Structures are given as C-alpha cells and as structure tokens.
C-alpha positions as CSV (number, residue, x, y, z in Angstrom):
1,M,12.4,23.8,71.3
2,Y,14.1,20.4,70.1
3,S,17.4,19.3,70.9
4,K,20.6,19.8,69.4
5,K,20.5,15.7,69.1
6,I,16.8,15.1,67.8
7,V,17.6,17.8,65.1
8,K,20.6,15.6,64.0
9,L,19.2,12.6,64.2
10,F,16.2,14.0,61.8
11,Y,18.5,15.0,59.6
12,I,20.5,11.2,59.3
13,H,17.1,10.0,58.7
14,L,16.4,12.3,55.8
15,L,19.3,11.6,54.4
16,F,18.8,8.0,54.4
17,L,15.6,8.3,52.8
18,T,17.1,10.4,49.8
19,A,19.7,7.5,49.3
20,L,17.5,4.8,49.8
21,S,14.8,6.5,47.1
22,S,17.5,6.6,44.8
23,W,19.2,3.0,45.3
24,G,19.9,1.4,41.8
25,E,19.4,4.5,39.5
26,T,21.9,5.6,37.0
27,E,21.9,9.1,36.0
28,E,22.5,9.8,32.0
29,K,25.3,11.6,31.5
30,F,26.7,13.4,28.3
31,Y,30.2,13.4,26.6
32,F,31.6,15.7,24.1
33,L,34.0,15.1,21.4
34,V,35.7,18.2,19.4
35,K,37.3,17.3,15.8
36,K,39.0,20.3,14.6
37,S,38.4,21.6,11.5
38,T,41.5,21.8,8.9
39,D,39.9,24.6,6.9
40,P,39.8,28.3,8.3
41,N,36.2,28.6,6.5
42,F,34.6,26.0,8.9
43,S,34.2,25.6,12.6
44,D,35.0,22.9,14.8
45,I,32.5,19.8,14.8
46,V,31.2,19.3,18.1
47,F,29.7,15.6,19.0
48,C,27.4,14.9,22.2
49,L,26.7,11.7,23.2
50,R,24.1,10.2,25.8
51,L,24.5,7.1,27.2
52,P,21.0,5.2,28.4
53,A,21.0,4.4,32.1
54,S,21.5,1.1,31.5
55,A,24.9,1.4,29.5
56,N,27.1,2.9,32.1
57,M,30.4,4.6,30.7
58,K,32.7,2.0,32.6
59,K,30.2,-0.9,31.5
60,Q,30.1,0.6,27.8
61,A,33.8,1.2,27.5
62,H,35.2,-2.1,28.6
63,N,33.0,-4.5,27.2
64,N,35.7,-6.5,25.5
65,N,34.9,-3.5,22.3
66,K,31.2,-5.3,22.5
67,P,28.6,-2.3,22.5
68,V,26.4,-2.6,25.2
69,V,23.3,-0.4,23.7
70,R,21.0,-1.6,21.0
71,G,21.9,0.8,18.5
72,V,22.8,4.2,17.9
73,M,20.0,7.5,17.1
74,A,21.1,10.9,16.4
75,I,19.2,14.2,16.4
76,C,20.6,16.4,14.3
77,S,19.3,20.3,14.2
78,W,20.9,23.8,12.9
79,Q,22.8,24.2,16.6
80,K,26.7,24.9,16.7
81,K,27.1,25.5,20.5
82,P,27.7,22.5,22.8
83,N,24.8,23.4,25.1
84,D,22.3,24.1,22.5
85,I,23.4,20.4,20.8
86,K,23.2,18.9,24.2
87,Q,19.5,20.4,24.7
88,W,18.2,18.2,21.5
89,I,18.9,15.2,23.1
90,S,18.2,15.7,26.5
91,D,15.1,15.5,28.4
92,K,14.1,19.0,27.4
93,S,14.3,18.2,23.4
94,K,12.0,19.5,20.7
95,A,12.0,16.0,19.4
96,L,11.3,14.3,22.9
97,E,9.0,11.7,21.2
98,L,12.5,10.4,20.2
99,V,14.5,11.0,22.8
100,N,11.7,8.5,24.9
101,F,12.1,6.2,21.8
102,A,15.7,5.8,22.4
103,K,15.1,5.2,26.1
104,K,12.5,2.6,25.4
105,H,15.1,0.7,23.1
106,N,18.4,1.2,24.7
107,L,20.0,3.2,22.3
108,A,22.5,5.7,22.7
109,L,21.7,9.3,21.6
110,I,24.0,11.5,19.6
111,S,23.7,14.7,18.0
112,W,26.6,16.9,16.3
113,S,27.0,20.4,15.1
114,N,25.9,21.5,12.1
115,I,28.9,21.4,9.6
116,K,27.5,24.2,7.1
117,G,29.3,23.8,3.4
118,Y,26.5,23.8,1.5
119,D,23.6,26.8,0.7
120,K,20.4,26.5,2.6
121,G,18.2,27.9,-0.2
122,L,19.8,26.4,-3.3
123,S,19.4,22.6,-4.1
124,T,22.1,21.2,-6.3
125,D,20.0,21.2,-9.4
126,D,19.5,24.7,-9.2
127,M,23.7,25.4,-9.5
128,S,25.5,26.3,-12.3
129,K,28.4,24.0,-13.3
130,P,30.8,26.3,-12.3
131,E,29.0,26.3,-9.2
132,R,28.4,22.6,-8.9
133,I,32.0,21.9,-9.3
134,K,33.0,24.2,-6.3
135,Y,30.2,23.2,-3.7
136,E,30.8,19.4,-4.4
137,K,34.5,19.6,-3.8
138,Q,34.0,21.8,-0.8
139,Y,31.6,19.6,0.6
140,R,33.7,16.3,0.3
141,R,36.6,17.9,2.2
142,R,33.7,19.2,5.1
143,A,32.1,15.8,5.0
144,H,35.1,13.6,5.1
145,E,35.8,15.8,7.9
146,W,33.0,14.7,9.6
147,E,33.5,11.1,9.0
148,K,36.8,11.3,11.0
149,G,35.5,12.9,14.0
150,Y,32.2,10.4,13.8
151,K,34.5,7.5,13.8
152,R,36.7,8.6,16.4
153,F,33.7,9.5,18.1
154,C,32.5,5.5,18.0
155,K,35.4,4.1,18.5
156,K,36.5,6.4,22.2
157,Y,32.7,5.4,23.2
158,N,32.7,1.9,21.8
159,L,29.5,2.9,19.6
160,P,28.4,0.8,16.3
161,S,29.8,3.6,13.8
162,K,27.5,1.9,11.2
163,N,23.6,1.4,11.1
164,L,23.2,4.4,12.3
165,L,19.1,5.6,12.8
166,V,19.1,9.5,12.1
167,Y,16.4,12.3,12.5
168,G,17.3,15.7,10.9
169,V,15.3,18.9,11.1
170,S,15.7,22.5,9.3
171,G,20.0,22.5,9.1
172,G,20.3,18.9,10.7
173,A,18.3,17.8,7.4
174,Q,20.2,19.6,5.4
175,T,23.3,18.2,6.8
176,I,22.5,14.5,7.2
177,H,20.9,14.2,3.5
178,R,24.1,15.7,2.4
179,L,26.4,12.8,4.7
180,A,24.2,9.8,3.7
181,L,24.2,10.7,-0.1
182,R,28.2,10.6,0.2
183,M,28.8,8.1,3.2
184,P,25.5,5.4,3.3
185,E,27.6,2.7,4.6
186,H,27.1,4.9,8.0
187,F,23.5,4.9,8.0
188,F,20.3,2.7,8.0
189,A,17.1,4.7,8.5
190,I,17.1,8.6,7.8
191,H,14.7,11.1,8.5
192,M,14.6,14.4,7.0
193,H,12.3,17.4,8.2
194,I,11.9,20.8,6.3
195,N,14.8,20.5,4.3
196,S,14.8,24.3,2.3
197,S,17.7,22.5,-0.4
198,Y,18.5,19.4,-1.5
199,D,21.2,17.4,-3.1
200,K,21.5,15.6,-6.2
201,I,20.5,11.9,-6.0
202,T,23.1,9.5,-6.5
203,K,23.0,5.6,-7.6
204,K,24.7,4.3,-4.3
205,N,22.3,4.9,-1.7
206,N,19.4,1.9,-2.5
207,N,20.0,0.3,1.2
208,V,19.5,3.2,3.5
209,L,15.7,3.7,4.1
210,W,14.2,7.3,4.0
211,L,11.4,9.3,5.3
212,V,11.2,12.8,3.5
213,T,8.5,15.3,5.3
214,T,8.1,18.7,4.3
215,G,5.1,21.4,3.8
216,T,3.3,23.1,1.3
217,M,4.3,26.7,2.4
218,E,8.3,25.4,3.5
219,Y,10.3,27.0,0.6
220,G,11.9,24.0,-0.5
221,Y,8.2,22.1,-1.2
222,S,8.6,22.2,-5.4
223,D,12.6,20.9,-4.4
224,S,11.3,18.1,-2.3
225,I,9.2,17.0,-4.9
226,R,11.6,16.8,-7.4
227,F,13.9,14.8,-5.0
228,Y,11.6,12.2,-4.1
229,N,10.9,11.9,-7.7
230,E,14.6,11.4,-8.6
231,A,15.0,8.9,-5.4
232,R,12.4,6.6,-7.0
233,K,13.7,6.3,-10.4
234,A,17.0,5.7,-8.8
235,G,15.3,2.4,-6.9
236,Y,15.7,4.0,-3.4
237,Y,13.6,2.9,-0.5
238,M,11.7,6.0,0.7
239,I,8.5,7.2,2.1
240,F,7.5,11.0,1.2
241,R,5.1,13.0,3.2
242,T,3.7,16.4,2.8
243,E,1.7,18.5,4.8
244,E,-0.9,21.3,3.8
245,N,-0.1,24.4,5.1
246,L,3.1,23.9,6.9
247,G,5.9,26.2,6.8
248,H,9.0,25.8,8.5
249,Y,7.6,23.8,11.4
250,N,7.0,20.6,12.9
251,S,3.7,19.3,13.3
252,P,1.7,16.3,15.7
253,R,1.3,14.1,12.2
254,T,5.0,14.5,11.2
255,K,6.0,13.3,14.7
256,K,3.6,10.5,14.6
257,T,4.9,9.3,11.4
258,S,8.7,9.6,12.1
259,L,7.9,7.3,15.4
260,A,6.1,4.9,13.4
261,F,9.0,4.9,10.6
262,F,11.6,4.1,13.4
263,E,9.8,1.6,15.1
264,Y,9.2,0.0,11.6
265,C,13.1,0.4,10.8
266,L,14.3,-0.7,14.3
267,S,12.7,-4.2,13.8
268,F,15.1,-4.9,11.1
269,L,18.1,-3.3,12.5
270,P,20.9,-5.8,13.3
271,D,21.9,-5.9,17.1
272,P,25.1,-5.0,17.5
273,R,25.5,-6.7,21.1
274,D,25.1,-10.1,19.3
275,P,25.9,-10.0,15.7
276,K,25.2,-13.9,15.3
277,K,21.1,-13.1,16.1
278,K,19.5,-11.7,13.3
279,P,15.7,-10.0,13.1
280,S,13.2,-12.1,13.4
281,V,10.6,-10.9,10.4
282,K,8.0,-12.5,8.2
283,N,9.2,-10.5,5.1
284,G,12.3,-8.5,4.5
285,I,12.3,-4.8,4.8
286,Y,13.1,-4.4,1.3
287,F,10.5,-6.3,0.2
288,M,7.7,-4.4,2.1
289,M,8.8,-1.2,0.7
290,R,8.3,-2.7,-3.1
291,H,5.5,-4.5,-2.6
292,P,3.4,-2.1,0.6
293,E,0.4,-3.0,2.1
294,F,-0.6,0.7,1.6
295,I,-0.1,3.5,-0.9
296,G,-0.6,7.1,0.0
297,D,-1.2,10.0,-2.3
298,H,1.4,12.6,-1.9
299,I,-0.5,15.6,-3.1
300,N,-4.0,15.1,-1.5
301,G,-2.9,13.1,1.8
302,T,-4.9,10.5,1.0
303,V,-4.3,6.7,1.6
304,Y,-5.7,3.5,-0.1
305,K,-4.7,-0.3,0.2
306,K,-2.7,-1.2,-2.5
307,S,-5.4,-3.2,-4.6
308,L,-7.4,0.0,-4.7
309,A,-4.7,2.6,-5.1
310,L,-4.6,2.8,-8.9
311,K,-8.5,3.5,-8.9
312,H,-7.9,6.6,-7.0
313,M,-4.5,8.3,-7.6
314,E,-1.9,8.5,-10.8
315,K,1.5,6.6,-10.3
316,K,3.2,10.0,-10.0
317,V,2.1,10.7,-6.6
318,M,2.0,7.5,-5.1
319,V,4.2,6.9,-1.8
320,P,4.6,3.3,-0.6
321,L,3.3,3.0,2.9
322,P,4.4,-0.7,4.0
323,T,2.7,-1.4,7.9
324,K,-1.2,-0.1,8.7
325,K,0.7,1.8,11.4
326,I,2.9,3.8,9.4
327,A,0.0,4.4,7.0
328,E,-2.5,5.6,9.8
329,A,0.2,7.9,10.6
330,W,0.9,9.8,7.7
331,G,-3.0,10.2,6.0
332,V,-6.2,9.3,6.2
333,I,-6.9,5.5,4.9
334,F,-10.1,4.9,2.7
335,D,-11.1,1.7,1.9
336,K,-13.5,2.0,-0.9
C-alpha cells in the first residue's frame, strides 16, 4: 500500500502538469445579447458572439474603443433558441470550415436568431401589389429592430459594425439577403445558400459582394436565376452557382466555393485595427469582378478563360469568376 503522503504528492504533481500543459492558452467564450421585440407578432432577436482566443473580453472592451479583431464574420441559420444559435459558431458547427476560417484570420464570430417576417416559399416578384406593400412595411420594421440590436451588440463588445462578412443558409440566407438589400452599409460580402424565396433587387447595393448558391432540385431554383439576372442588370458584383441534383442541402463543392470567395473578399477588407492601412492589392476588387480572369456557365457548370468564354456560352448564363482559385472551386475548367 502507498502511504498517504506519496498519494498526495502524486496528485499535486498531476495538477502541476495539467496547469503547465494549458499555460498560455485562452479559452474562447460565448456572449449573448437579446433585443426585445416591440411587435407582439415576433419573438425577441438573440445575438451570440464568439471572440477569437487572441482577443479576450477585457482586451476587446477596453482598448480605447479600437477593435482588436481583424473583422467580423456572421454565420446565420434558421435557428431561434440560444443554444442552437451558439452551436453554429462553435466547434460543432455545420459550417466548421468557416469557423476555422474565422479562427485563422482573427475574426470575431457572431450569429443571430432568424428574425422572420417573410414567407419562406414566396418571392417578392410573385406577390400581388397589396401583398407586397404589406410585406414591405412589416419587414422594414423588423429590419430596423435587427439593426438597433446589431448596433447595440457591436458597441457593447467593441466590434466594427460595418464590413460584415456573412454566410447564411436556408432561413439564415432568407434573412441576410433581405437585410443587406435594405441596409447595405453594414455588409461587405455575403454568401447566401439554398434560399427558397428571393426579395426584389434594389438599386443601392452596388458595393456589396455577393455569392449566391443553390441546387437545381431546390424549391427556389428558378427564382434564384431571376434574382441573379436582375442583380446583373442592376450592376451588382455577384457570383452565382447552381449545382445539379442538389436540393435543400449543402455540398463539398459549395463549401469549397464559399471558402475561396471569403478568402478573396478578406484580402480587400479594411483592417479596423489600423484604419490608415489600406489593403495592398494589385487590382481593385470591383475591377476584378468587372473584368474577371474566368467565366462560368451556371447552367452547365463549365468554366473557361475569359478569352474563350464567348465561343462556348451565351451571355445570359455567364458568371464572373475573378480568380483561378474561385474558378476551380466553382466548376470544371476547360482550356479549349
């Protein structure tokens, strides 16, 4: 039998090794804020924040009002309960590739509950005039409630309230594109995936970068094509991708395209930690979207260099793909 003294020394040694192994580590924590709804027809809006390990809350909140993160990425879904919202920005996220992307680039991660206020199966273009007027009035009120909560959330946790990178899936995509169409000043880049309905394109969104992805078996597939064509006519900077036989699901190819898109956008994103420092890029982001290196055919999923595109596709199916990395993720590249 071991003496009590030896057992005690063993446990002290074990505790010391445990402490030593975690020396210097900073646990990532989650913070919540609730924006009370003034409309009895809708629930409160729940916001959730996850700061990167390098930006602990004390440092984030007391740094002379200067953010200590590179930027903010939102991941939004259809969820409404706090724990379900939290999971989308946790290490158990269904969008884990974007959670890891945020960690890699020192981005704060946020999410919020589905704010509702729309018909998930009815696009604005399919509404009657009275339905459209009623919907617009209702959704504007809801959007302004979101904006009040979002601004309060950013102020409380010292986050930049502009230049948001956002991924929205299903109900999250329904929400974020409607918010961005009305309040583009908060958004820098948006990836919306598998919308089942689409809002009307507005004229004031020409500086936001868009990636719209869906599947040919998704309920809103035909509306997505209409949305893209309207956006292109209005001068939007938009990449559009459909996937054959994909329904209301995600896919490896979509995830790969999403990462390539956000990596591209991040290289142009101003750094709130140093407002005087501008991104060092050879060609401006908007020039590259207007004069892309590659062109995709969103019906057939094929990609050609710009010089060959007109030989192989009609203008109405063309999608600008500004870099080779995005083109490789988006579809199959042909060189003849």
